[in-house]
Each structure stands twice: as structure tokens, then as C-alpha cells.
MARBA-3410 file (N, C-alpha, C, O; in Angstrom, 1 decimal):
166
39.7,8.8,33.0,38.4,9.3,32.8,38.0,9.4,31.3,36.8,9.2,31.0 ~ 38.9,9.7,30.5,38.6,9.8,29.0,38.1,8.4,28.5,37.2,8.4,27.7 ~ 38.7,7.3,29.0,38.2,6.0,28.6,36.8,5.8,28.9,36.0,5.2,28.1 ~ 36.3,6.3,30.0,34.9,6.2,30.5,34.0,6.8,29.4,33.0,6.3,29.1 ~ 34.3,8.1,29.0,33.5,8.8,28.1,33.5,8.2,26.7,32.5,8.2,26.0
34.6,7.6,26.3,34.7,6.9,25.0,33.7,5.8,24.9,33.3,5.5,23.8 ~ 33.5,5.1,25.9,32.6,3.9,25.9,31.2,4.2,26.1,30.3,3.4,25.9 ~ 30.8,5.5,26.4,29.4,5.8,26.6,28.6,5.7,25.3,27.4,5.4,25.5 ~ 29.1,5.9,24.2,28.3,5.8,23.0,27.9,4.3,22.7,27.0,4.1,21.9 ~ 28.6,3.4,23.3,28.3,2.0,23.1,27.0,1.6,23.8,26.2,0.7,23.2
26.7,2.2,24.9,25.4,1.8,25.6,24.2,2.0,24.8,23.4,1.1,24.7 ~ 23.9,3.2,24.2,22.7,3.3,23.4,22.7,2.4,22.2,21.7,1.9,21.8 ~ 23.9,2.2,21.6,24.0,1.3,20.4,23.5,-0.2,20.8,22.8,-0.8,20.1 ~ 24.0,-0.6,21.9,23.7,-2.0,22.4,22.2,-2.1,22.7,21.5,-3.1,22.4 ~ 21.6,-1.0,23.4,20.2,-1.0,23.7,19.3,-1.1,22.5,18.4,-1.8,22.4
19.7,-0.3,21.4,18.9,-0.4,20.2,19.0,-1.7,19.5,18.0,-2.2,19.0 ~ 20.2,-2.3,19.6,20.4,-3.6,18.9,19.6,-4.7,19.6,19.2,-5.7,19.0 ~ 19.3,-4.6,20.9,18.6,-5.6,21.7,17.1,-5.5,21.5,16.4,-6.5,21.7 ~ 16.6,-4.4,21.0,15.1,-4.2,20.7,14.8,-4.9,19.4,15.4,-4.7,18.4 ~ 13.8,-5.8,19.4,13.4,-6.5,18.2,13.0,-5.6,17.1,12.5,-4.5,17.3
13.3,-6.0,15.9,13.1,-5.1,14.7,11.7,-4.7,14.6,11.4,-3.5,14.2 ~ 10.7,-5.5,14.9,9.3,-5.2,14.8,8.9,-4.1,15.7,8.0,-3.3,15.4 ~ 9.6,-3.9,16.8,9.3,-2.8,17.7,9.9,-1.5,17.2,9.3,-0.5,17.4 ~ 11.0,-1.6,16.6,11.7,-0.4,16.1,11.0,0.2,14.9,11.1,1.4,14.6 ~ 10.3,-0.6,14.1,9.8,-0.2,12.8,8.6,0.7,13.1,7.9,0.6,14.1
8.3,1.6,12.1,7.2,2.6,12.3,5.9,2.0,11.8,4.8,2.5,12.3 ~ 5.9,1.0,11.0,4.6,0.5,10.5,4.5,-1.0,11.0,5.5,-1.7,11.0 ~ 3.3,-1.4,11.2,3.0,-2.7,11.7,2.6,-3.6,10.5,1.8,-3.1,9.6 ~ 3.1,-4.8,10.4,2.7,-5.6,9.2,1.3,-6.0,9.4,0.8,-6.5,10.4 ~ 0.5,-5.8,8.3,-0.9,-6.2,8.2,-1.0,-7.5,7.4,-0.5,-7.6,6.4
-1.8,-8.4,8.0,-2.1,-9.6,7.2,-3.1,-9.3,6.1,-3.8,-8.3,6.1 ~ -3.2,-10.3,5.2,-4.2,-10.1,4.1,-5.6,-10.1,4.7,-6.4,-9.4,4.2 ~ -5.8,-10.8,5.7,-7.1,-10.8,6.4,-7.4,-9.4,6.9,-8.5,-8.9,6.7 ~ -6.5,-8.8,7.6,-6.7,-7.5,8.2,-6.9,-6.4,7.1,-7.8,-5.6,7.2 ~ -6.1,-6.5,6.0,-6.2,-5.6,4.9,-7.6,-5.7,4.2,-8.2,-4.7,3.9
-8.0,-7.0,4.1,-9.4,-7.2,3.5,-10.5,-6.7,4.3,-11.5,-6.1,3.8 ~ -10.3,-6.8,5.6,-11.3,-6.4,6.6,-11.4,-4.8,6.5,-12.5,-4.3,6.5 ~ -10.3,-4.2,6.5,-10.3,-2.7,6.5,-10.9,-2.1,5.2,-11.5,-1.1,5.2 ~ -10.6,-2.8,4.1,-11.0,-2.3,2.7,-12.5,-2.4,2.4,-13.1,-3.4,2.8 ~ -13.0,-1.5,1.7,-14.4,-1.6,1.2,-14.4,-2.3,-0.1,-15.3,-3.0,-0.5
-13.3,-2.0,-0.9,-13.1,-2.7,-2.2,-11.7,-3.2,-2.3,-10.7,-2.7,-1.8 ~ -11.6,-4.4,-3.0,-10.3,-4.9,-3.3,-10.3,-5.2,-4.8,-11.1,-6.0,-5.3 ~ -9.5,-4.5,-5.6,-9.5,-4.5,-7.0,-8.2,-5.0,-7.6,-7.1,-4.7,-7.1 ~ -8.3,-5.8,-8.7,-7.1,-6.2,-9.5,-7.2,-5.5,-10.8,-8.2,-5.5,-11.4 ~ -6.0,-4.9,-11.2,-6.0,-4.2,-12.4,-4.7,-3.6,-12.8,-3.7,-4.0,-12.2
-4.7,-2.7,-13.7,-3.5,-2.0,-14.2,-3.6,-0.5,-14.0,-4.7,0.1,-14.3 ~ -2.5,0.1,-13.5,-2.5,1.5,-13.3,-2.6,2.2,-14.7,-1.7,2.0,-15.6 ~ -3.6,2.9,-14.9,-3.9,3.6,-16.2,-3.2,5.0,-16.2,-2.7,5.4,-17.2 ~ -3.3,5.7,-15.0,-2.8,7.0,-15.0,-2.5,7.4,-13.5,-3.2,7.0,-12.6 ~ -1.6,8.3,-13.3,-1.4,9.0,-12.0,-1.3,10.5,-12.3,-0.6,10.9,-13.2
-2.0,11.2,-11.5,-2.0,12.7,-11.6,-2.0,13.4,-10.3,-2.9,13.2,-9.5 ~ -0.9,14.1,-10.0,-0.8,14.9,-8.8,-1.6,16.2,-8.9,-1.6,16.8,-10.0 ~ -2.2,16.6,-7.8,-3.0,17.8,-7.8,-3.1,18.4,-6.4,-2.9,17.7,-5.4 ~ -3.4,19.6,-6.3,-3.6,20.3,-5.0,-5.0,19.8,-4.5,-5.9,19.6,-5.3 ~ -5.1,19.7,-3.1,-6.5,19.5,-2.6,-7.3,20.7,-2.8,-6.8,21.8,-3.2
-8.6,20.7,-2.4,-9.5,21.8,-2.6,-9.2,23.0,-1.8,-9.6,24.1,-2.2 ~ -8.3,22.9,-0.8,-7.9,24.1,0.0,-6.5,24.6,-0.4,-6.0,25.6,0.1 ~ -5.9,23.9,-1.4,-4.6,24.3,-1.9,-3.6,24.2,-0.7,-2.6,25.0,-0.7 ~ -3.8,23.3,0.2,-2.9,23.2,1.3,-2.0,21.9,1.3,-1.0,21.9,2.0 ~ -2.4,20.9,0.5,-1.6,19.7,0.4,-1.8,19.1,-1.0,-2.8,19.4,-1.7
-0.8,18.3,-1.3,-0.8,17.7,-2.6,-1.2,16.2,-2.5,-0.8,15.5,-1.5 ~ -2.0,15.7,-3.4,-2.4,14.3,-3.4,-2.3,13.8,-4.8,-2.2,14.6,-5.8 ~ -2.2,12.5,-5.0,-2.1,11.9,-6.3,-3.3,11.0,-6.6,-3.6,10.1,-5.8 ~ -4.0,11.3,-7.7,-5.1,10.5,-8.1,-4.5,9.4,-9.0,-3.9,9.7,-10.0 ~ -4.8,8.2,-8.6,-4.3,7.0,-9.3,-5.6,6.3,-9.9,-6.5,5.9,-9.2
-5.6,6.2,-11.2,-6.7,5.6,-11.9,-6.3,4.2,-12.3,-5.3,4.0,-13.0 ~ -7.0,3.2,-11.7,-6.7,1.8,-12.0,-7.8,1.3,-12.9,-9.0,1.4,-12.6 ~ -7.4,0.7,-14.0,-8.3,0.0,-14.9,-8.6,-1.4,-14.3,-7.7,-2.2,-14.3 ~ -9.8,-1.6,-13.8,-10.1,-2.8,-13.0,-10.4,-4.0,-13.9,-11.3,-3.9,-14.8 ~ -9.7,-5.1,-13.7,-10.0,-6.3,-14.4,-11.1,-7.1,-13.6,-11.9,-7.8,-14.1
-11.0,-6.9,-12.2,-11.8,-7.8,-11.4,-11.9,-7.2,-10.0,-10.9,-6.7,-9.4 ~ -13.0,-7.2,-9.3,-13.2,-6.8,-7.9,-13.2,-8.1,-7.1,-14.0,-9.0,-7.4 ~ -12.3,-8.2,-6.1,-12.3,-9.4,-5.2,-13.2,-9.1,-4.0,-13.7,-10.1,-3.4 ~ -13.4,-7.9,-3.7,-14.4,-7.5,-2.6,-15.0,-6.2,-3.1,-14.4,-5.3,-3.7 ~ -16.3,-6.1,-2.9,-17.1,-4.9,-3.3,-17.2,-4.9,-4.8,-17.0,-5.9,-5.5
-17.7,-3.8,-5.3,-17.9,-3.7,-6.8,-17.7,-2.2,-7.1,-17.7,-1.3,-6.3 ~ -17.7,-1.9,-8.4,-17.5,-0.6,-8.9,-17.4,-0.5,-10.4,-17.8,-1.5,-11.1 ~ -16.9,0.6,-10.8,-16.8,0.9,-12.3,-15.6,0.2,-12.8,-14.8,-0.4,-12.1 ~ -15.4,0.3,-14.1,-14.3,-0.3,-14.8,-13.0,0.4,-14.4,-11.9,-0.1,-14.5 ~ -13.1,1.7,-14.0,-11.9,2.5,-13.5,-12.2,2.8,-12.1,-13.3,3.3,-11.7
-11.1,2.7,-11.3,-11.2,3.0,-9.9,-10.2,4.1,-9.6,-9.0,3.9,-9.9 ~ -10.7,5.2,-9.1,-9.8,6.3,-8.7,-9.5,6.2,-7.2,-10.4,6.2,-6.4 ~ -8.2,6.1,-6.9,-7.7,6.0,-5.5,-6.7,7.2,-5.3,-5.9,7.5,-6.1 ~ -6.9,7.8,-4.1,-6.0,9.0,-3.8,-5.0,8.6,-2.8,-5.3,7.9,-1.8 ~ -3.8,9.0,-3.0,-2.7,8.8,-2.1,-2.1,10.2,-1.8,-2.0,11.0,-2.6
-1.7,10.4,-0.5,-1.1,11.7,-0.2,0.3,11.9,-0.8,1.0,10.9,-1.0 ~ 0.6,13.1,-1.2,1.9,13.4,-1.8,1.9,13.5,-3.3,0.9,13.1,-4.0 ~ 3.0,13.9,-3.9,3.1,14.1,-5.3,3.8,15.4,-5.6,4.4,16.0,-4.7 ~ 3.8,15.8,-6.9,4.5,17.0,-7.3,3.6,17.8,-8.2,3.1,17.2,-9.2 ~ 3.4,19.1,-7.9,2.6,20.0,-8.8,3.4,21.3,-9.0,3.8,21.9,-8.0
3.6,21.6,-10.2,4.3,22.9,-10.5,5.6,23.1,-9.7,5.9,24.2,-9.2 ~ 6.4,22.0,-9.6,7.7,22.1,-8.9,7.7,22.1,-7.4,8.7,22.1,-6.8 ~ 6.4,21.9,-6.9,6.3,21.8,-5.4,6.0,20.3,-5.2,5.1,19.7,-5.7 ~ 6.8,19.7,-4.3,6.6,18.3,-4.0,6.3,18.0,-2.5,6.8,18.7,-1.6 ~ 5.5,17.0,-2.3,5.3,16.5,-0.9,5.5,15.0,-1.0,5.1,14.3,-1.9
6.2,14.5,0.0,6.6,13.1,0.1,6.1,12.6,1.5,6.4,13.1,2.5 ~ 5.4,11.4,1.5,5.0,10.8,2.7,5.6,9.4,2.8,5.5,8.7,1.8 ~ 6.1,9.0,3.9,6.6,7.7,4.1,5.5,6.7,4.3,4.4,7.1,4.7 ~ 5.7,5.5,4.0,4.8,4.4,4.3,3.5,4.5,3.5,2.4,4.0,3.9 ~ 3.5,5.2,2.4,2.3,5.4,1.5,2.6,4.7,0.2,3.7,4.6,-0.3
1.6,4.1,-0.3,1.7,3.4,-1.6,2.1,4.3,-2.7,1.7,5.5,-2.8 ~ 3.0,3.9,-3.6,3.4,4.6,-4.7,3.1,3.8,-6.0,3.3,2.6,-6.0 ~ 2.6,4.4,-7.0,2.1,3.7,-8.2,2.8,4.2,-9.4,3.3,5.4,-9.5 ~ 3.0,3.3,-10.4,3.6,3.7,-11.7,2.6,3.3,-12.8,1.9,2.3,-12.7 ~ 2.6,4.1,-13.8,1.7,3.8,-15.0,2.1,2.4,-15.5,3.2,2.0,-15.6
1.0,1.7,-15.9,1.1,0.3,-16.5,1.5,-0.8,-15.5,1.7,-1.9,-15.9 ~ 1.6,-0.4,-14.2,1.9,-1.4,-13.2,0.7,-2.3,-12.9,-0.5,-1.8,-12.8 ~ 0.8,-3.6,-12.9,-0.3,-4.5,-12.5,-0.3,-4.6,-11.0,0.7,-4.8,-10.3 ~ -1.5,-4.4,-10.4,-1.6,-4.3,-8.9,-2.9,-4.9,-8.4,-3.9,-5.1,-9.2 ~ -2.9,-5.2,-7.1,-4.1,-5.5,-6.4,-4.1,-4.3,-5.4,-3.2,-4.1,-4.6
-5.3,-3.6,-5.3,-5.4,-2.5,-4.4,-6.5,-2.7,-3.4,-7.6,-3.1,-3.8 ~ -6.2,-2.5,-2.1,-7.1,-2.5,-1.1,-7.5,-1.1,-0.8,-6.6,-0.3,-0.5 ~ -8.8,-0.7,-0.9,-9.2,0.7,-0.7,-10.4,0.9,0.1,-11.3,0.0,0.2 ~ -10.5,2.0,0.8,-11.6,2.4,1.6,-11.9,3.9,1.4,-11.0,4.6,0.9 ~ -13.2,4.3,1.6,-13.5,5.7,1.4,-13.1,6.6,2.6,-13.2,6.1,3.7
-12.7,7.8,2.2,-12.3,8.7,3.3,-13.6,9.6,3.6,-14.6,9.3,3.1 ~ -13.4,10.6,4.4,-14.5,11.5,4.9,-15.1,12.3,3.7,-16.2,12.8,3.8 ~ -14.4,12.4,2.6,-14.9,13.1,1.4,-15.4,12.1,0.4,-15.7,12.5,-0.8 ~ -15.6,10.9,0.8,-16.2,9.9,-0.1,-15.3,9.5,-1.3,-15.8,9.0,-2.3 ~ -14.0,9.7,-1.1,-13.0,9.3,-2.1,-12.3,8.1,-1.6,-12.0,7.9,-0.4
-11.9,7.2,-2.5,-11.2,6.0,-2.1,-9.7,6.4,-1.8,-9.1,7.2,-2.5 ~ -9.2,5.8,-0.8,-7.8,5.9,-0.5,-7.3,4.5,-0.2,-8.1,3.6,0.1 ~ -6.0,4.3,-0.3,-5.4,3.0,-0.1,-5.5,2.6,1.4,-5.0,3.4,2.2 ~ -6.0,1.5,1.7,-6.0,1.0,3.1,-4.7,0.4,3.4,-4.0,-0.2,2.6 ~ -4.3,0.6,4.7,-3.0,0.0,5.2,-1.7,0.6,4.6,-0.7,-0.1,4.6
-1.8,1.9,4.2,-0.6,2.5,3.7,0.0,1.8,2.5,-0.7,1.3,1.6 ~ 1.3,1.6,2.5,2.0,1.0,1.4,1.7,-0.5,1.3,1.9,-1.1,0.3 ~ 1.2,-1.1,2.4,0.8,-2.5,2.3,-0.5,-2.8,1.6,-0.8,-3.9,1.2 ~ -1.3,-1.7,1.3,-2.6,-1.8,0.6,-2.4,-1.9,-0.9,-3.4,-1.9,-1.6 ~ -1.2,-1.9,-1.4,-0.9,-2.0,-2.8,0.0,-3.2,-2.9,1.1,-3.3,-2.4
-0.5,-4.2,-3.7,0.3,-5.4,-4.0,0.7,-5.4,-5.5,-0.2,-5.4,-6.3 ~ 1.9,-5.5,-5.8,2.4,-5.6,-7.2,2.2,-7.0,-7.7,2.6,-8.0,-7.0 ~ 1.7,-7.1,-8.9,1.6,-8.4,-9.6,2.7,-8.4,-10.7,2.8,-7.6,-11.5 ~ 3.6,-9.5,-10.6,4.6,-9.6,-11.6,4.6,-11.0,-12.1,4.2,-12.0,-11.5 ~ 5.0,-11.2,-13.4,5.0,-12.5,-14.0,6.3,-13.2,-13.6,7.4,-12.6,-13.6
6.1,-14.5,-13.2,7.3,-15.3,-12.9,8.1,-15.5,-14.2,7.6,-15.8,-15.3 ~ 9.4,-15.3,-14.1,10.3,-15.4,-15.3,10.3,-16.8,-15.9,10.5,-16.9,-17.1 ~ 10.2,-17.8,-15.1,10.2,-19.1,-15.6,8.9,-19.6,-16.2,8.9,-20.2,-17.3 ~ 7.8,-19.4,-15.4,6.5,-20.0,-15.8,5.6,-19.0,-16.5,4.7,-19.4,-17.2 ~ 5.9,-17.7,-16.4,5.0,-16.6,-16.9,3.8,-16.4,-16.1,2.9,-15.7,-16.5
3.7,-17.1,-15.0,2.5,-17.1,-14.2,2.5,-15.8,-13.3,3.5,-15.4,-12.8 ~ 1.3,-15.1,-13.3,1.3,-13.9,-12.4,1.4,-14.2,-11.0,0.8,-15.1,-10.4 ~ 2.3,-13.5,-10.3,2.7,-13.8,-8.9,2.5,-12.5,-8.1,2.7,-11.4,-8.6 ~ 2.3,-12.6,-6.8,2.3,-11.5,-5.8,3.3,-11.9,-4.7,3.4,-13.0,-4.3 ~ 4.1,-10.9,-4.3,5.1,-11.1,-3.3,6.2,-12.1,-3.7,7.0,-12.5,-2.9
6.2,-12.4,-5.0,7.3,-13.3,-5.5,7.1,-14.7,-5.1,7.9,-15.6,-5.6 ~ 6.2,-15.0,-4.3,6.0,-16.4,-3.8,4.7,-17.0,-4.0,4.5,-18.2,-3.9 ~ 3.6,-16.2,-4.2,2.3,-16.7,-4.2,1.7,-16.4,-5.6,1.8,-15.3,-6.1 ~ 1.0,-17.3,-6.2,0.3,-17.0,-7.5,-0.8,-16.1,-7.2,-1.4,-16.0,-6.2 ~ -1.1,-15.3,-8.3,-2.2,-14.3,-8.2,-3.5,-15.1,-7.9,-4.3,-14.6,-7.2
-3.7,-16.2,-8.6,-4.9,-17.0,-8.4,-5.1,-17.4,-7.0,-6.2,-17.3,-6.4 ~ -4.0,-17.9,-6.3,-4.1,-18.3,-4.9,-4.4,-17.1,-4.0,-5.2,-17.2,-3.1 ~ -3.8,-15.9,-4.3,-4.0,-14.7,-3.6,-5.5,-14.3,-3.7,-6.1,-13.9,-2.7 ~ -6.0,-14.4,-4.9,-7.4,-14.0,-5.1,-8.3,-14.9,-4.2,-9.3,-14.4,-3.6 ~ -8.1,-16.2,-4.2,-8.9,-17.1,-3.4,-8.8,-16.7,-1.9,-9.8,-16.7,-1.2
-7.6,-16.4,-1.5,-7.4,-16.0,-0.1,-8.2,-14.7,0.2,-8.8,-14.7,1.3 ~ -8.1,-13.7,-0.6,-8.8,-12.5,-0.4,-10.3,-12.7,-0.4,-11.0,-12.2,0.5 ~ -10.8,-13.4,-1.4,-12.2,-13.7,-1.4,-12.7,-14.5,-0.2,-13.8,-14.2,0.3 ~ -11.9,-15.4,0.3,-12.2,-16.1,1.5,-12.4,-15.2,2.7,-13.3,-15.4,3.5 ~ -11.4,-14.3,2.8,-11.5,-13.3,4.0,-12.7,-12.4,3.8,-13.4,-12.1,4.8
-13.0,-12.0,2.6,-14.1,-11.1,2.3,-15.5,-11.8,2.6,-16.4,-11.3,3.2 ~ -15.5,-13.1,2.2,-16.7,-13.9,2.4,-17.0,-14.1,3.9,-18.1,-14.1,4.4 ~ -15.9,-14.3,4.6,-16.0,-14.6,6.1,-16.5,-13.3,6.9,-17.0,-13.5,8.0 ~ -16.4,-12.2,6.3,-16.9,-10.9,6.9,-18.4,-10.8,6.8,-19.0,-10.1,7.6 ~ -19.0,-11.5,5.9,-20.5,-11.3,5.7,-21.4,-12.1,6.6,-22.4,-12.6,6.2
-21.0,-12.3,7.8,-21.7,-13.1,8.7,-22.8,-12.3,9.4,-23.5,-12.8,10.3
END
């Protein structure tokens, strides 16, 4: 009888292994087309500042990310774009949210953003709404996702944005 109980832990393990990874994950992969459709603005720029603060009710912490915009691929706006993401740390109190974009000062990014009910921009698509731009070590060319040039990515986003204006 002991042998029977020892093998019981294997059944849940096998069942989990048989479920495809996409079903087990908590977030769904969004295409560039879907991110562009959701966003009101898509901006390319550099993170100028991040500042965590309490919301107006002092009930949750959010981080205001100021992006110095080089170019808008969809929509338009000022030279600086403030985008709010949930979480951060204020006076030793921290809040952490999974699947949310995290920003670092001086990081080159493409940001997909939409306005919330308080008319503030927030990142569309969670952590997928922020795309890091890095220079290829060999060519020095700006790349996104390590495989696509920033220029090609811009053309793709503009094409999706243009297709929405029907």
C-alpha cells in the first residue's frame, strides 16, 4: 500500500507537464499589431527619470516614468511623455506587481501607452508594452528584441497604426 501512495505525486506532475506552456503562463503574448491597436501613442525615446509616489488616496504606489521622446510612431505629444506603472517604493514601503513594465534611467525604449480613467498614460499590454532598444555589438545598429533593427520595427508599427485609420 505504501508503494501506491509514493507514486501519487507523479500524477499531478505528469498532468502539468502535458499542458502546453502557453496555457500555463499567466500572460498572453501580444503581437506588435495588437499592442499598436491598444495604444493611443507609441513613442521612441530615452528614460529621463523614474519617480515612485503614492496615489491621490495614499492607498497604492505608482511610478511615474518620464521618457524624453525622440519620435512618435503613433499619435503625438510633448517632448516628454509621462507614463505611470503600478508599484514602486516610497519611504521604505514597496509594492511589486508582476507582468508590469519596469524602467531604468537612461534606458532606450519604445513605449506603447494608453490613457487611463484619470487621463494619465499607462503602459499598454503590461511588460510587453515596453520594448528595449539596444545597440548591436558588431554593427552598432539599434535593435529591438535582439533580432530586429529599430528602423524595421518603426516601419512595422507605423504600418499597423496606418492600417487602423480606415
